[in-house]
C-alpha positions as CSV (number, residue, x, y, z in Angstrom):
1,M,0.0,0.0,0.0
2,A,2.7,2.5,1.0
3,K,4.7,1.5,-2.1
4,D,1.6,2.3,-4.3
5,I,1.4,5.7,-2.6
6,D,5.1,6.3,-3.2
7,L,4.8,5.3,-6.9
8,A,1.7,7.6,-7.3
9,A,3.6,10.5,-5.8
10,E,6.6,9.8,-8.0
11,N,4.4,9.5,-11.1
12,T,2.8,12.9,-10.3
13,R,6.2,14.5,-9.7
14,L,7.4,13.1,-13.1
15,K,4.3,14.3,-14.9
16,L,4.9,17.8,-13.5
17,L,8.5,17.7,-14.6
18,V,7.4,16.7,-18.1
19,K,5.0,19.7,-18.2
20,Q,7.8,22.0,-17.1
21,K,10.1,20.6,-19.8
22,D,7.4,21.0,-22.5
23,K,6.8,24.6,-21.4
24,A,10.5,25.3,-21.5
25,I,10.9,23.7,-25.0
26,S,7.9,25.8,-26.2
27,K,9.5,28.9,-24.9
28,L,12.9,28.1,-26.5
29,E,11.1,27.3,-29.8
30,Q,9.3,30.7,-29.7
31,N,12.6,32.5,-28.8
32,L,14.3,30.7,-31.8
33,Q,11.5,31.9,-34.1
34,D,11.7,35.4,-32.8
35,S,15.5,35.4,-33.3
36,Q,15.2,34.1,-36.8
37,Q,12.7,36.7,-37.7
38,K,14.9,39.5,-36.3
39,N,17.8,38.1,-38.3
40,K,15.8,38.2,-41.5
41,V,14.9,41.8,-40.8
42,L,18.5,42.7,-40.1
43,A,19.7,40.9,-43.2
44,L,17.2,42.9,-45.3
45,E,18.4,46.1,-43.7
46,L,22.0,45.2,-44.5
47,K,21.2,44.5,-48.1
48,K,19.6,47.9,-48.5
49,K,22.9,49.6,-47.4
């Protein structure tokens, strides 16, 4: 019984970690897209000069 409770608690902890990881990955992907867009804008500005 206690082992089941420990496993359930560990399962919950791991699920939370996965959610945090997924959020962090999403944020990194968004930052990457933002940076790529800024780079495109800067590249266009450099071509104009």
